[in-house]
N, C-alpha and C positions, 0 to 999 in steps of 0.2 A: 361824838366824843363819849368815851366811857365815863360812867359815873356811878356812885352809890348815893341814893337819897334815903335818909333815915326818918321814919315817921313813928310817932307814938300811936298806938291803936286807937286812942281817943280822938286823934286829929288827922284823919286820912287825907285831908285837903291841903295840909301844910307840913312840909318836911321840917324836922328840927335842924337838919344840916344836909348839905349836898357837897360831896367830895369828888373832885375831878382829877386830882394828882394820883398817879398809879400807886405810889408808896402809901398814901393815905387810904386809898381803897383797900389795898392789901392788908394793912395793919388793922383797919376797922373790921374787915371780914374775918381775919385770922383770929380775932378775939372770940369768935364763935365757931372755930374749926373749919371755916370756909376758905378755900384756896383760890386766889386770883393772881394770874400772871399775865404778862404781855410777852409773847414769844416773838422771836425774830422771824420776819417773813421768809419763806422759802420760795424760790422761783417756780411758778406753776404756769404752764401755758394755758391760754384761754381754750376752753373746750377739753381740758384734761379729764381723763377717766377717773373713776373713784380710786382705782389702784394707784394711779400716778399721784393723786393728792395724798393718799395715805403714805406712799413711799417718800414724798417730799418731807414729811414730818415724822418718819419712822423712828428716828433716834429719840425725839422728845416723847413720842407715844410709848416707846419701850421703857423710858425712864419713869413713866407714870405707874407702870406695873400692872396694868389691866390686861386681861386675857385676849380681848378682841376689840376691833374698832370697825365702825361703819361710817359712811358719808351720808348725811341727811341734808336735804335741800327743800327750800320753799321759795316760790316766786309769786308775784302779784297776779299772774295769769293761771295759777293752779286752780283746777275746777273745784277743789274741795277746801280752798283756803279758809273760807268762813267757818265751816264745820270744824276744821282742825284748830283754828284759833280758839273757838268756843270750848273745845275739848280740853285744851291745855290751860285754860283760865280757871279750872277747878283746882282748889288747894289740895295737895297730895303729898305723900311721902313714898319713898322706895326702900326696899330692903338692901340696896347697895347704893354706892355713891352715884349721883347724877353728874356726868362730866360732859362739858362742851368746850370745843375749841373752834372758834369762828375763823374760817378761811376767808369769808367774804360776808358782807351784809351786817345785820344787827339783830338783836333780840333783847328782851327785858325779862330777867329772872327776878322774882320777888320772893323773899325769904321771910317767913313768920317766925320770929324768935322771941318768945315770952311776950312782953308788952310792946314790942317794937316790930316794925316791918322795914326791911331793907330792900329797896328796888335797885337792882344792879343792871345797868345797861351795858351790854357787851357788844363789841364790834370786832372788825377784822383784827386778827392776831391776839385776841383775848382768850384766855383759858379760865374756866370757872369750874371748881369742883365743890359740889354741894354734898356734904356727908349724908350717909344713909340715915333715914329717920327724921330728917329736918323738913318740916312743912314748907312748901313752896308752890309757886305756879309760874307759868311762862306765857309771855305775850309776844307774839310775832308781829303785831300791828295790823291795821286794816289793809295795807298794801305791802305784804311781807316780801322780804328778800334776804335770804341767808344761805350759805353753804357752810356746814360745820362737820367736824369729826365728833363721833360719840363713842368714846372708849367705854367698855363695860366688861364685867366678869361672867355674868350669866343672863340668859334671856329672861329668867324669872325676875331678875332685878328690875326689869323694865315694866313689870306689872305694878300699876299705881295702887296705893291704898288711899282712897279719898277721905279727907277729914270731915266733909260735910259743911265746912265753914264757907261762907259767901264772901270772904275777905277780898277776893280779886275784884269784885264789882265796886268796892269802896275806894280803891286807890287808882291814881292815874295810870293809864296804860302807855304803851310805846308811842302812840300817836298823839297823846294828850299834851 
């Protein structure tokens, strides 16, 4: 189930609130310029190629207005899953929006906004757009599984600027 859990930075063990209704998630995140949507699923055959997955959502992708899109995947049997998980747990910003649409599986994006932290669990059919410059991190869990579209404008936007903050280690992760 998709949700947003809101924590004060002083209490990383206890959320102030947890929202599970799509409208509540959308409005809470929109207050901070973050976009959350639930897209209607498109029929995709098991074993579909990257091109077929992109084609299934092309009209929605085009409406977002980004220049390019790629498919990213992770599974529990990936040989570098632990290293990749650790890499994405470092708080960072990007010079362009970070955008994910989950075709399958799940992931936890955590946003650091002032004195609050917003953990956003995304799953199949969820779109999350994190605006450029917003500190955040991503947890794919100990046994990851996701297939997602990543729209972007420039390869340079994918270069993270690390904040040096150890916040991610203080808050619950995907498997917690």
